[in-house]
C-alpha positions in Angstrom: 117.7 128.6 85.4 118.1 125.5 87.6 115.3 123.2 86.6 114.5 120.2 88.8 113.0 117.4 86.9 111.3 114.5 88.7 111.0 111.4 86.5 111.4 107.7 86.2 114.6 105.8 86.2 112.9 103.0 84.3 113.6 102.1 80.7 110.6 103.2 78.7 109.4 103.1 75.1 109.6 105.9 72.5 106.2 107.3 73.5 108.0 108.7 76.6 111.7 108.8 75.6 111.3 110.9 72.4 109.4 113.8 74.1 111.8 113.5 77.1 114.9 113.8 74.9 113.3 116.8 73.0 112.6 118.5 76.3 116.1 117.8 77.5 117.6 119.4 74.4 115.4 122.5 74.9 116.8 122.8 78.4 120.4 122.4 77.3 120.1 124.8 74.3 118.5 127.3 76.6 121.5 127.3 78.9 119.6 125.8 81.7 120.9 123.4 84.4 119.2 120.1 85.0 118.8 119.3 88.7 117.7 115.6 88.9 117.9 112.4 90.8 121.4 111.7 89.4 120.6 108.3 88.0 122.5 106.9 85.0 119.5 104.6 84.0 116.2 104.8 82.2 114.5 108.0 81.5 116.7 109.9 83.9 119.7 109.0 81.7 117.8 110.0 78.5 117.2 113.4 79.9 120.7 113.9 81.4 122.2 112.8 78.1 120.1 115.2 76.1 120.8 118.2 78.4 124.5 117.6 78.5 124.7 117.0 74.7 122.9 120.3 74.1 125.3 122.3 76.4 123.4 122.3 79.7 124.8 121.6 83.1 123.9 118.6 85.3 123.4 118.7 89.0 122.5 115.3 90.5 121.2 114.5 93.9 121.3 110.7 94.4 120.7 108.8 97.6 123.1 106.5 99.4 121.4 103.2 98.5 121.4 104.3 94.8 124.8 105.9 94.7 126.2 103.0 92.6 123.8 104.1 89.8 124.8 107.8 90.0 126.1 109.4 86.8 129.8 109.8 87.0 130.3 112.8 84.7 127.7 115.2 86.1 128.9 118.7 86.8 128.0 118.2 90.4 126.8 115.2 92.3 125.5 115.1 95.9 124.7 111.9 97.8 121.9 112.3 100.3 121.4 110.1 103.3 117.8 109.3 102.6 114.9 110.1 100.3 113.6 113.0 102.5 117.0 114.7 102.4 117.2 114.1 98.6 113.9 115.8 98.0 114.8 118.8 100.2 118.1 119.2 98.3 116.5 118.9 94.9 114.1 121.7 95.9 116.8 123.8 97.4 119.0 123.6 94.3 116.3 124.5 91.9 114.5 127.6 90.6 111.6 125.6 89.1 110.2 122.0 89.0 109.0 119.8 86.2 107.3 116.5 86.9 107.6 114.1 84.1 106.3 110.5 83.8 107.2 108.2 86.6 106.1 105.7 89.2 105.5 105.9 92.9 108.8 107.7 93.6 107.9 110.5 91.1 104.4 110.7 92.5 105.8 111.0 96.0 108.1 113.8 94.9 105.3 115.6 93.1 102.8 115.5 95.9 105.4 116.7 98.5 106.4 119.6 96.3 102.8 120.6 95.7 102.0 120.2 99.4 104.9 122.5 100.3 103.8 125.0 97.7 100.2 124.9 99.1 101.5 125.8 102.5 103.8 128.6 101.2 107.1 126.8 101.9 108.2 127.6 98.3 106.9 129.7 95.5 108.7 128.0 92.6 106.8 127.3 89.4 105.7 123.7 89.1 104.9 122.1 85.7 103.4 118.7 85.3 104.5 117.5 81.8 101.6 115.4 80.7 103.3 113.3 78.0 101.0 111.0 76.1 98.2 111.9 78.6 100.0 110.1 81.3 98.7 112.4 84.0 95.1 112.8 82.8 93.7 110.8 85.7 95.8 112.8 88.2 94.7 116.1 86.7 91.1 114.9 87.0 91.7 114.0 90.7 93.3 117.3 91.4 90.4 119.1 89.8 88.0 117.1 92.0 90.0 118.0 95.1 89.7 121.7 94.1 86.0 121.4 93.2 85.1 119.7 96.5 87.0 122.1 98.7 90.1 120.1 99.5 92.5 122.7 98.1 92.7 126.0 100.0 94.3 127.6 96.9 93.4 127.3 93.2 94.9 124.4 91.4 96.3 126.8 88.8 98.3 128.5 91.6 99.9 125.1 92.5 100.7 123.5 89.1 100.7 124.1 85.4 99.8 121.2 83.1 101.8 121.2 79.9 101.1 119.0 76.9 104.7 119.2 75.7 108.2 120.3 76.5 107.9 123.6 74.5 104.9 124.6 76.6 106.5 123.5 79.8 109.7 125.5 79.2 107.8 128.6 78.0 105.7 128.6 81.2 108.8 128.3 83.3 110.7 131.0 81.5 107.7 133.3 81.6 107.3 132.6 85.4 110.9 133.5 85.9 110.8 136.6 83.7 113.3 135.1 81.2 113.1 136.8 77.8 
């Protein structure tokens, strides 16, 4: 399965890097392909290293103004013209999406993917990996949106919240019918 992972390129502490590395190793050992922003820095590097070391493939989609930070030994690397094209390519090249910890770029990617799913522009499973409770506030906000009628579809149809990488991957594989 080609699994797109949206996540930070920032250098983060063990609270985030250890679970990210564990998830990456699960992906690689499972024979999955990581589709990601292609960066060779921060948490993006941690996940790419883990997937590659465990035998998985890497498909990066960088953007022209970040091309100098793109991983040089990915199995495939595409350089998009801008962030909008990058997001479209990431979605196109993936079978499922995992949203890990990140900043405004990750949040932008997450909300666009969920908006597209809400409107039926894709049916790919989306998992929000809630490492260390990072997305507790966002989950609460999404629940309020649903409760107050802002979501025309149930929240559970849009996104699955996973506590850890094992739960995230199990949900994706079940959604894809992988035994």
